[in-house]
DRENDOGU-295571 format. One record per residue: residue in one letter; residue number from 1; x, y, z of N, C-alpha, C in turn. Coordinates in pm, 1 decimal. Each point is the difference from the previous one (the first is absolute). Layout:
<nodes>
(node 'A', NUM, (X, Y, Z), (X, Y, Z), (X, Y, Z)) ...
</nodes>
This chain:
<nodes>
(node 'M', 1, (15163.1, 10105.5, 17702.9), (-138.9, 22.8, 23.8), (-27.7, 130.6, 71.3)) (node 'A', 2, (91.6, 34.1, 88.6), (-15.9, 124.9, 72.6), (8.1, 116.7, -94.9)) (node 'Q', 3, (82.8, -13.9, -104.6), (12.7, 108.2, -95.8), (-124.7, 11.3, -85.3)) (node 'E', 4, (-62.6, -107.3, -29.7), (-121.7, 2.0, -80.0), (-113.9, 64.3, 76.8)) (node 'K', 5, (2.1, -12.9, 131.9), (-106.3, 55.5, 82.6), (5.7, 153.1, -0.8)) (node 'N', 6, (120.1, 56.2, -7.1), (16.1, 145.2, 2.8), (-11.9, 63.2, -137.4)) (node 'K', 7, (-2.0, -78.8, -103.7), (-9.1, 54.2, -134.5), (-139.5, 53.4, -24.5)) (node 'P', 8, (-7.5, 117.0, -64.6), (-130.5, 55.1, -32.7), (-70.0, -85.1, -105.7)) (node 'T', 9, (-129.0, -18.2, 17.6), (-78.2, -77.0, -97.3), (-130.1, 72.5, -25.7)) (node 'G', 10, (-52.7, -19.6, -111.9), (-132.0, 51.4, -30.1), (2.6, 136.8, -65.2)) (node 'K', 11, (-116.0, 61.4, 2.5), (-26.8, 122.8, -70.3), (70.9, 120.7, 63.1)) (node 'F', 12, (4.5, 10.4, 133.6), (57.9, 114.2, 71.0), (141.7, -32.0, 44.7)) (node 'T', 13, (88.5, -19.0, -90.0), (135.1, -42.0, 35.0), (75.4, 107.6, 76.8)) (node 'A', 14, (-11.2, 125.7, -36.0), (72.0, 106.2, 71.4), (-53.8, 13.6, 142.2)) (node 'F', 15, (-130.6, -8.0, 15.2), (-61.1, 8.9, 132.9), (38.6, -119.6, 84.8)) (node 'D', 16, (-7.6, -120.1, -59.4), (37.4, -121.2, 72.9), (146.1, 6.0, 42.8)) (node 'E', 17, (83.7, 50.6, -86.0), (142.0, 9.9, 34.7), (20.8, 99.1, 115.7)) (node 'A', 18, (-70.2, 114.7, -1.9), (13.4, 98.0, 107.4), (-49.0, -57.4, 131.4)) (node 'V', 19, (-110.9, -74.1, -2.8), (-53.6, -59.7, 121.3), (93.8, -107.1, 53.5)) (node 'S', 20, (62.8, -73.1, -88.0), (90.9, -105.0, 46.4), (121.8, 58.6, 71.6)) (node 'Y', 21, (39.4, 122.3, -33.6), (110.4, 66.4, 69.1), (-48.3, 80.8, 120.6)) (node 'G', 22, (-125.1, 7.3, 26.6), (-53.4, 69.0, 116.9), (-45.9, 141.5, -26.3)) (node 'A', 23, (-10.0, 41.2, -121.8), (-47.0, 134.5, -31.0), (-124.4, -10.8, -84.1)) (node 'M', 24, (-93.5, 92.9, 22.6), (-118.9, -0.4, -83.2), (-53.5, 141.9, -14.0)) (node 'Y', 25, (-81.7, 21.1, -92.2), (-55.5, 130.4, -33.2), (-97.5, 43.7, 108.7)) (node 'D', 26, (15.4, 125.5, 45.7), (-94.0, 59.1, 95.5), (-78.7, 108.0, -71.1)) (node 'K', 27, (-129.1, -2.1, 19.9), (-84.0, 104.4, -55.5), (-18.2, 105.7, 110.2)) (node 'L', 28, (76.2, 107.9, -10.5), (-1.3, 104.9, 101.6), (-108.6, 101.1, -30.7)) (node 'N', 29, (-65.2, 47.5, 105.3), (-101.4, 103.2, -14.5), (69.8, 135.3, 21.0)) (node 'I', 30, (40.8, 61.5, -107.8), (78.5, 123.1, 4.8), (-79.5, 113.3, 64.8)) (node 'K', 31, (-130.4, 5.8, -24.4), (-82.2, 106.0, 59.8), (3.9, -7.4, 152.8)) (node 'N', 32, (-12.3, -120.5, 55.4), (6.9, -13.9, 146.0), (139.0, 35.5, 53.3)) (node 'I', 33, (102.2, -41.1, -69.7), (136.6, 30.9, 44.2), (21.8, 151.3, 1.4)) (node 'V', 34, (-41.7, 68.2, -105.4), (15.8, 144.8, -7.1), (-84.0, 68.0, 108.0)) (node 'F', 35, (-124.8, -45.1, 17.7), (-88.1, 59.2, 100.4), (60.6, -10.5, 139.7)) (node 'W', 36, (42.7, -117.8, 40.2), (54.1, -18.7, 134.6), (134.5, 70.2, 18.0)) (node 'T', 37, (77.6, 10.4, -105.8), (126.1, 73.6, 7.5), (-25.4, 148.7, 21.7)) (node 'V', 38, (-90.1, 56.6, -79.1), (-33.1, 142.0, 13.9), (-62.6, 26.4, 137.4)) (node 'L', 39, (-89.8, -86.5, 42.6), (-62.7, 16.3, 131.2), (104.2, -8.3, 111.9)) (node 'G', 40, (88.1, -95.0, -8.1), (104.1, -15.1, 102.1), (92.8, 119.8, 5.9)) (node 'I', 41, (41.6, 48.9, -115.2), (86.9, 117.6, -3.5), (-73.2, 122.3, 53.9)) (node 'S', 42, (-127.9, 14.1, -33.1), (-79.0, 113.2, 49.8), (-11.1, -3.6, 152.2)) (node 'V', 43, (-31.2, -116.0, 55.2), (-10.7, -13.0, 145.6), (134.4, 28.5, 65.5)) (node 'L', 44, (106.1, -49.7, -58.0), (134.0, 25.0, 53.4), (32.5, 149.1, -0.6)) (node 'L', 45, (-32.3, 70.0, -108.6), (24.7, 143.7, -6.9), (-81.9, 75.7, 103.1)) (node 'I', 46, (-125.1, -38.8, 19.5), (-84.7, 65.5, 100.0), (57.9, -20.0, 139.7)) (node 'V', 47, (45.5, -119.5, 30.3), (59.2, -27.4, 131.0), (128.3, 81.3, 18.4)) (node 'V', 48, (83.5, 4.7, -101.0), (125.4, 76.9, 9.1), (-30.6, 148.2, 19.8)) (node 'M', 49, (-95.7, 54.5, -73.5), (-37.2, 139.8, 15.9), (-55.0, 26.1, 140.0)) (node 'G', 50, (-77.7, -93.0, 53.3), (-51.1, 13.9, 136.3), (111.5, 0.6, 102.7)) (node 'V', 51, (97.3, -87.7, -17.0), (113.0, -5.4, 92.8), (80.4, 129.0, -7.5)) (node 'I', 52, (21.3, 51.6, -120.0), (73.5, 126.0, -15.7), (-76.3, 114.7, 66.8)) (node 'S', 53, (-130.3, 6.1, -20.4), (-80.7, 105.1, 62.4), (4.3, -10.6, 151.3)) (node 'L', 54, (-10.9, -120.2, 51.6), (6.6, -21.1, 144.4), (135.2, 41.5, 55.0)) (node 'Y', 55, (106.9, -30.2, -71.1), (134.3, 39.9, 41.6), (12.0, 152.2, 4.9)) (node 'K', 56, (-47.2, 68.0, -104.8), (9.4, 145.6, -3.6), (-81.6, 63.4, 112.2)) (node 'Y', 57, (-118.8, -54.2, 26.1), (-84.8, 53.8, 107.6), (68.6, -16.7, 134.9)) (node 'N', 58, (53.2, -119.5, 27.3), (66.7, -23.6, 128.1), (126.5, 83.8, 12.9)) (node 'K', 59, (72.8, 19.1, -108.1), (120.0, 83.3, 2.9), (-37.5, 144.4, 33.6)) (node 'F', 60, (-107.6, 49.8, -60.7), (-46.2, 135.4, 28.1), (-40.2, 14.7, 145.7)) (node 'R', 61, (-77.2, -96.9, 50.8), (-44.6, 5.8, 140.2), (119.1, -3.0, 95.8)) (node 'F', 62, (99.6, -82.7, -28.5), (118.1, -7.5, 85.5), (76.3, 132.0, -2.3)) (node 'Q', 63, (18.6, 57.9, -117.7), (71.2, 127.4, -10.0), (-77.1, 111.4, 70.5)) (node 'E', 64, (-132.1, -2.9, -11.9), (-81.7, 101.4, 65.2), (11.8, -9.2, 151.7)) (node 'S', 65, (-8.8, -120.8, 54.1), (9.6, -15.9, 145.5), (140.1, 33.2, 49.8)) (node 'A', 66, (103.1, -35.3, -76.1), (136.8, 34.1, 39.6), (19.7, 150.9, -0.8)) (node 'S', 67, (-58.7, 67.6, -97.6), (11.2, 145.0, -8.1), (-70.0, 67.1, 117.3)) (node 'I', 68, (-117.9, -47.8, 34.1), (-74.6, 57.0, 112.1), (75.4, -20.6, 131.0)) (node 'E', 69, (54.2, -120.0, 18.4), (72.5, -29.0, 123.1), (126.4, 84.1, 12.0)) (node 'S', 70, (67.1, 28.3, -110.6), (124.0, 76.8, 7.1), (-26.7, 149.5, 18.1)) (node 'E', 71, (-112.2, 50.0, -47.2), (-30.4, 141.9, 11.3), (-63.4, 35.7, 133.9)) (node 'F', 72, (-67.0, -92.0, 63.7), (-73.1, 31.8, 121.9), (89.2, 49.0, 113.0)) (node 'P', 73, (114.3, -62.8, 30.0), (84.9, 52.7, 108.9), (49.8, 141.5, -28.5)) (node 'N', 74, (35.3, 30.1, -123.9), (42.8, 135.8, -36.1), (-114.2, 99.0, 19.3)) (node 'Y', 75, (-117.4, -38.4, -41.4), (-117.3, 85.3, 14.2), (-29.7, 23.7, 147.4)) (node 'Q', 76, (9.4, -104.9, 79.9), (-29.4, 12.0, 142.6), (101.2, 92.4, 68.6)) (node 'R', 77, (129.2, -13.1, -32.1), (102.1, 88.1, 57.5), (-23.7, 145.0, -42.2)) (node 'M', 78, (-34.0, 18.8, -126.0), (-25.6, 134.0, -49.5), (-121.9, 60.8, 69.3)) (node 'R', 79, (-100.8, -79.8, 20.6), (-122.1, 46.9, 65.3), (26.5, 42.7, 144.6)) (node 'V', 80, (80.4, -76.3, 72.9), (34.7, 33.7, 137.3), (78.3, 131.2, 3.6)) (node 'A', 81, (95.7, 16.8, -91.8), (78.4, 123.5, -5.5), (-88.9, 120.3, -30.3)) (node 'E', 82, (-96.2, -15.9, -89.8), (-91.7, 109.4, -31.9), (-88.6, 33.9, 118.7)) (node 'D', 83, (-48.3, -101.1, 70.7), (-83.0, 24.5, 118.9), (77.4, 76.9, 106.0)) (node 'V', 84, (126.2, -36.0, 20.3), (83.7, 71.4, 96.9), (17.2, 145.2, -44.1)) (node 'Q', 85, (26.5, 21.1, -129.4), (19.2, 134.7, -53.2), (-126.5, 84.3, 16.7)) (node 'L', 86, (-117.5, -60.2, -23.9), (-125.1, 76.1, 3.6), (-53.9, 21.9, 140.8)) (node 'N', 87, (35.0, -83.5, 94.9), (-64.7, 6.0, 131.1), (92.6, 36.1, 115.9)) (node 'T', 88, (122.3, 42.7, -27.8), (91.9, 36.5, 108.3), (67.3, 133.3, -31.4)) (node 'Y', 89, (60.1, 55.9, 104.1), (81.3, 120.0, -15.3), (142.4, -43.6, -31.9)) (node 'G', 90, (70.5, 77.9, -83.0), (137.0, -35.3, -31.8), (72.4, 111.3, -73.1)) (node 'V', 91, (129.7, -21.2, -18.8), (85.8, 98.1, -65.9), (24.5, -44.9, -143.2)) (node 'V', 92, (-22.8, 92.2, -93.4), (30.3, -27.1, -140.0), (139.9, 52.5, -30.2)) (node 'D', 93, (24.5, 128.3, 29.3), (132.1, 61.6, -18.6), (20.8, 98.8, 114.6)) (node 'E', 94, (84.2, -37.3, 93.3), (17.6, 80.6, 121.4), (68.5, 133.5, -30.6)) (node 'E', 95, (94.0, 4.0, -90.9), (70.6, 123.7, -33.1), (-93.4, 104.1, -60.6)) (node 'S', 96, (-93.3, -48.0, -83.9), (-94.6, 93.0, -63.9), (-120.9, 26.3, 87.3)) (node 'G', 97, (-14.8, -74.8, 107.6), (-114.5, 17.8, 88.3), (-128.1, -60.2, -56.7)) (node 'I', 98, (13.5, -111.7, -73.0), (-116.6, -65.8, -59.4), (-33.2, -123.1, 83.2)) (node 'Y', 99, (-126.0, -4.4, 45.0), (-47.2, -110.3, 83.5), (-128.9, -53.3, -58.7)) (node 'H', 100, (-34.9, -121.7, 37.8), (-130.8, -52.4, -42.8), (-85.4, -23.6, 123.9)) (node 'I', 101, (-130.1, 18.9, -20.8), (-95.7, -19.5, 109.3), (-109.2, -93.1, -49.8)) (node 'P', 102, (-77.4, -59.6, 91.8), (-108.5, -88.3, -44.7), (-101.4, 74.8, -85.8)) (node 'V', 103, (-61.5, -70.5, -89.0), (-95.4, 58.5, -94.1), (-116.3, 63.8, 75.8)) (node 'D', 104, (-51.5, -65.9, 101.6), (-112.7, 55.0, 76.0), (36.6, 134.3, 63.1)) (node 'S', 105, (121.2, 8.6, 55.1), (44.8, 126.1, 61.0), (14.6, 107.9, -105.7)) (node 'A', 106, (53.7, -35.6, -117.5), (16.5, 97.2, -107.9), (-135.1, 51.9, -46.5)) (node 'M', 107, (-97.6, -88.0, -12.4), (-133.6, 42.3, -43.4), (-62.1, 92.8, 104.1)) (node 'T', 108, (16.8, -30.7, 126.0), (-54.9, 83.9, 106.5), (65.3, 138.0, -2.6)) (node 'L', 109, (130.7, 6.2, -16.7), (70.7, 127.5, -7.1), (-46.4, 85.4, -118.7)) (node 'I', 110, (-18.1, -64.1, -114.2), (-45.7, 72.9, -119.6), (-140.7, 53.5, 20.1)) (node 'I', 111, (-86.8, -78.1, 59.3), (-137.1, 44.4, 23.7), (1.0, 117.4, 97.2)) (node 'N', 112, (79.1, -6.6, 106.0), (6.7, 106.8, 99.9), (59.4, 127.6, -60.0)) (node 'D', 113, (97.3, -14.5, -91.1), (60.1, 118.8, -64.6), (-98.3, 69.3, -93.2)) (node 'N', 114, (-87.8, -75.4, -64.3), (-95.0, 55.6, -96.0), (-123.8, 61.3, 65.8)) (node 'E', 115, (-19.3, -23.7, 128.5), (-121.3, 52.9, 65.9), (16.9, 137.2, 48.1)) 
</nodes>
């Protein structure tokens, strides 16, 4: 009797047989599946592009700040050396008799020589 219960009967024998085994026909809406797939992929690509752009921007900012921090001490040392050279008396080459004097003193001497 159990076998008779599972046997397909009637007009839709193939359908009845599929249902008795637990499978049945699904009417899929292909347009909706394609739409949501394309939309999902588009959103995913936009997010990935945004993450890449954010990464590149942060990488640039980090490199810029590292460059500024590494150059500033060199610039500061160079600036101090130039200030000493421009504002003090000193020897450039003692054998040749070449000396440096402050810029203000040099300008005053030149003005006095030209008068």
